[in-house]
C-alpha positions in Angstrom: -18.7 -22.1 -17.7 -15.8 -19.8 -18.6 -13.6 -18.7 -15.7 -11.5 -15.6 -15.6 -9.2 -14.1 -13.0 -8.1 -10.7 -11.9 -5.4 -9.9 -9.3 -5.6 -6.9 -6.9 -2.5 -5.6 -5.3 -1.4 -2.4 -3.4 -0.2 -1.1 -0.1 -1.8 -1.6 3.2 -5.1 0.4 3.5 -5.4 0.9 -0.3 -8.8 -1.0 -0.3 -7.9 -4.5 -1.8 -10.0 -6.5 0.7 -12.9 -3.9 0.6 -12.9 -4.0 -3.3 -13.1 -7.8 -3.4 -15.9 -7.8 -0.8 -17.8 -5.2 -2.8 -18.0 -7.5 -5.9 -18.0 -11.0 -4.5 -21.1 -13.2 -4.8 -19.8 -15.5 -2.1 -18.5 -14.7 1.4 -14.9 -13.7 0.8 -12.0 -15.7 2.0 -9.6 -13.5 3.9 -6.7 -14.0 6.2 -6.7 -11.0 8.5 -4.4 -10.7 11.7 -3.7 -8.0 14.1 -1.3 -5.4 12.7 2.2 -5.6 14.1 4.0 -2.9 12.1 3.6 0.8 11.0 0.2 0.2 9.5 -1.2 0.3 13.1 -1.6 4.0 12.5 -4.4 3.3 10.0 -6.0 -0.1 10.9 -5.9 -2.8 13.5 -6.1 -5.8 11.2 -4.3 -6.6 7.9 -4.3 -9.3 5.2 -1.4 -11.7 5.8 -2.0 -14.3 3.0 -4.6 -13.4 0.5 -8.2 -12.3 -0.2 -10.5 -14.3 -2.5 -14.0 -13.8 -3.9 -16.0 -14.6 -7.0 -18.1 -12.4 -9.3 -20.8 -14.0 -11.5 -20.4 -12.1 -14.8 -23.2 -14.0 -16.6 -24.9 -17.3 -16.8 -21.8 -18.6 -18.6 -18.9 -16.8 -17.1 -17.5 -15.9 -13.7 -14.5 -13.9 -12.4 -12.2 -15.1 -9.7 -10.9 -12.2 -7.6 -7.5 -12.5 -5.8 -5.9 -10.0 -3.5 -2.3 -10.0 -2.2 -1.3 -8.9 1.2 0.1 -5.3 1.1 3.2 -5.7 3.1 6.6 -6.6 1.7 7.2 -9.1 4.5 4.6 -11.3 3.0 6.3 -11.3 -0.4 6.4 -15.0 -0.5 2.6 -14.9 -0.9 3.0 -12.6 -3.9 5.2 -15.2 -5.6 2.8 -18.0 -4.7 -0.3 -16.2 -6.0 1.3 -14.9 -9.2 3.1 -18.2 -10.0 0.2 -20.4 -9.2 -3.3 -19.2 -8.2 -3.5 -16.2 -10.5 -0.8 -17.1 -13.0 -3.4 -16.8 -15.8 -5.1 -13.7 -14.7 -6.4 -11.3 -17.2 -4.9 -8.2 -15.6 -3.5 -6.7 -12.4 -5.3 -3.9 -10.6 -2.9 -1.8 -8.5 -4.9 0.1 -5.8 -3.2 3.3 -4.7 -4.1 5.1 -1.6 -4.3 8.8 -2.3 -3.7 9.7 1.4 -0.2 8.3 1.3 2.5 11.1 1.3 3.9 9.8 -2.0 1.5 7.6 -3.9 3.9 7.3 -6.8 6.5 5.7 -4.6 4.0 2.9 -4.1 3.3 2.7 -7.9 7.0 2.5 -8.7 7.6 -0.2 -6.0 4.7 -2.5 -7.0 5.4 -2.1 -10.7 9.0 -3.1 -10.2 8.0 -6.0 -7.9 5.5 -7.4 -10.4 7.5 -6.4 -13.6 7.7 -10.0 -14.9 4.1 -10.7 -14.1 3.0 -7.5 -16.0 4.9 -8.4 -19.2 2.0 -10.7 -20.2 -1.0 -8.9 -18.8 -2.6 -5.5 -18.4 -2.0 -3.1 -15.5 -4.9 -0.9 -14.2 -4.4 1.7 -11.5 -7.3 2.4 -9.2 -6.9 5.3 -6.9 -8.8 5.2 -3.6 -9.5 7.5 -0.6 -9.6 10.6 -2.9 -12.6 11.7 -0.8 -10.2 12.2 2.0 -7.4 13.8 0.0 -8.2 15.2 -3.5 -4.6 15.7 -4.7 -2.9 14.3 -6.5 -5.8 14.5 -9.0 -6.4 12.6 -12.2 -4.4 14.9 -14.5 -1.4 14.8 -12.2 -1.5 11.0 -12.1 -1.6 10.9 -15.9 1.2 13.3 -16.4 3.4 11.7 -13.8 2.8 8.2 -15.1 3.7 9.4 -18.6 7.0 10.7 -17.2 7.6 7.3 -15.5 7.0 5.6 -18.9 3.8 3.9 -17.7 1.0 4.1 -20.2 -2.0 2.7 -18.4 -5.6 3.4 -17.4 -6.4 5.2 -14.2 -9.6 5.2 -12.2 -10.6 7.1 -9.1 -12.9 4.7 -7.2 -14.5 4.2 -3.7 -13.7 0.5 -3.0 -17.0 0.3 -0.9 -19.1 1.0 -4.0 -19.8 -2.1 -6.1 -20.7 0.0 -9.1 -17.4 1.9 -8.9 -15.2 -1.1 -8.6 -17.2 -2.7 -11.4 -16.1 0.0 -13.8 -12.5 -1.3 -13.3 -13.7 -4.8 -14.1 -15.5 -3.6 -17.2 -12.4 -2.0 -18.5 -10.5 -5.3 -18.3 -13.3 -7.7 -19.3 -15.4 -5.5 -21.7 -13.5 -6.6 -24.8 -12.7 -10.1 -23.5 -16.2 -11.3 -23.1 -18.9 -9.7 -25.3 -21.7 -11.6 -23.7 -21.7 -9.7 -20.4 -24.6 -7.3 -20.0 -22.8 -4.6 -17.9 -25.9 -2.4 -17.1 -27.8 -5.5 -15.9 -24.8 -6.8 -13.9 -24.3 -3.4 -12.3 -28.0 -3.2 -11.3 -28.0 -6.7 -10.0 -24.8 -6.3 -8.0 -25.9 -3.0 -6.4 -29.3 -4.4 -5.6 -27.8 -7.6 -4.1 -25.5 -5.6 -1.8 -28.4 -3.4 -0.7 -30.6 -6.4 0.1 -27.8 -8.0 2.0 -27.2 -4.8 4.0 -31.1 -4.7 4.7 -31.2 -8.3 5.8 -28.2 -7.8 8.2 -29.9 -4.7 9.7 -27.9 -1.8 11.0 -24.2 -2.4 10.4 -22.1 -2.7 13.5 -20.1 0.3 14.3 -16.7 -0.1 12.8 -14.0 0.0 15.4 -11.6 2.7 14.3 -7.9 2.3 14.8 -6.8 4.3 17.8 -4.7 7.4 17.4 -1.1 6.2 17.2 1.8 8.6 17.0 4.8 8.2 14.6 7.0 7.3 17.5 4.5 4.7 19.0 4.2 3.2 15.5 7.9 2.9 15.3 8.1 1.1 18.6 5.5 -1.3 17.3 8.1 -2.5 14.7 10.4 -5.5 15.3 13.8 -4.6 16.4 13.3 -0.8 16.8 14.4 0.5 20.2 13.9 4.3 19.6 12.9 6.9 17.0 13.3 10.6 16.3 11.1 12.7 13.9 12.5 15.9 12.3 11.0 18.6 10.1 12.2 20.1 6.8 14.7 22.2 8.6 16.0 19.1 10.4 14.7 20.4 13.7 13.4 17.8 16.2 9.7 17.3 16.3 9.6 14.4 18.7 11.8 11.7 20.1 11.7 8.7 22.4 15.4 7.8 22.1 16.4 7.1 25.7 20.2 7.1 25.2 21.5 10.7 25.2 24.6 9.4 23.3 22.5 7.8 20.6 20.2 10.9 20.3 23.4 13.1 19.9 24.8 10.7 17.3 21.5 10.8 15.3 21.6 14.6 15.2 25.2 14.6 14.2 24.4 12.3 11.4 21.7 14.6 10.1 24.3 17.5 10.2 26.8 15.2 8.5 24.4 14.5 5.6 24.1 18.3 5.0 27.9 18.7 5.0 28.4 15.8 2.6 25.7 17.0 0.2 27.5 20.3 0.0 30.7 18.6 -0.9 29.4 16.0 -3.3 26.6 18.0 -4.9 27.3 16.3 -8.3 26.1 13.0 -6.9 22.7 14.4 -5.9 20.9 14.2 -2.5 21.5 11.7 0.2 18.3 9.9 1.3 19.8 7.7 4.1 22.8 7.3 6.3 23.5 4.2 8.6 26.0 3.8 11.5 26.4 0.2 12.5 28.9 -2.0 14.3 29.2 -5.6 15.7 28.5 -4.6 19.3 26.4 -1.5 19.4 22.8 -0.8 18.2 22.5 0.4 14.6 21.6 4.1 14.0 19.9 5.2 10.9 18.7 8.5 9.4 16.2 8.6 6.5 15.6 11.9 4.9 12.9 13.4 2.7 12.4 17.0 1.6 9.7 17.7 4.2 10.9 15.5 7.0 13.4 13.0 8.3 13.4 10.0 10.6 16.0 8.6 12.9 15.9 5.0 14.1 17.8 3.1 16.8 17.5 -0.6 16.1 19.0 -4.0 17.4 22.3 -4.8 15.8 20.9 -8.1 14.4 18.2 -6.4 12.2 19.1 -6.3 8.6 19.5 -2.9 6.8 17.0 -3.9 4.3 14.3 -4.4 7.0 15.2 -1.1 8.6 14.9 0.7 5.4 11.5 -0.8 4.5 10.2 0.0 7.9 11.3 3.6 7.8 9.7 4.0 4.3 6.3 2.9 5.6 6.6 5.1 8.6 7.3 8.2 6.5 4.5 7.4 4.1 2.0 7.7 6.9 3.5 10.6 8.9 2.3 14.1 8.8 4.8 16.5 7.2 
C-alpha cells in the first residue's frame, strides 16, 4: 500500500474541516472547541489542534488528509504538523474564504507563515463560499496572485461537495499516481456520501451561530475592555467604551493619524497607532480604507496579540 499526504490550511470558516469530511472514508478525527475569539461572529466551534481523515485512492494507494487549526494562537500545532505528521506531504491546499473583507490578506499571511514548508512542495489555492460572495472572481485572483509573485493553481469549490474537493486532489495526485481511476473514484465517493446521508436519515438542523455584533465579538476577546467602530470618514458607527476619557483619546488618535499622514505623506499611510503606559490601559487604533477600529485593552496584553485580534475583527466586519 502506498501512502500519500496532503495538508489543508486556511483561516477560520474557510472550510478545512468540511473539505476533509467530504473526502474521508473514515470518521474524521477533529478537535473542536467552543469559539473564544472574533470567529464567534461566524461559528460556535472551531478546530484547536487538527483534523484528520483518509481517502482511499485505489486498491493500492491511500491519501492521508491533515488540516491545521485556522487561528494564529494555535501556531504551535502548525509547527508540529508540518515538521512531523505531514512533513512529507505532497502539497499544501490553502482554503480561502471569499466572504472575508480581504481574502488576499489571508493568502499573504499563510504563504509567509508556511514559506519554508512550501519550498519543497506545491501550493494549491481553493476558494470557498463564492456562492455567498461572487467577488473577487477567478480572473481577479489570478491577476492579483501574479502581482504578488505567486504562480499557482486556483480552484473555486464547495467544501461540502466531495466531487468538487476531489478536483483539487486530482490536480495534486493526477501526475503522481497514474493508477488512480478518477471517474470511478468520483462516482464511488459521491455514492458513498449519498448512501451515508440516506442511512442517517434527515440531517439534524445545523445550529447557526447567533448574530454577534463587532463590539460584542471584541468583548469576547481576551484582554479587551472596550471597542469603537468607525466608518471611512472616521465617524463613529458604534462604541461600548465606558470611559469618556478613553473614548475621547481614541478619537483624538484617529485625528492625529490624519494630521501625521499629511505631514509625512512620503512614508505612506498609517495603519495603526498605539498609546500605552505602565499603569493605564492600552489604547489602539487600526485603520483601513473603509473602516477603523479602536480598542481598549489590559496593559498586560502584548501589542502583537492586540494587532492580530484587531485584524480578525476587521476581516469579518461590514464596511
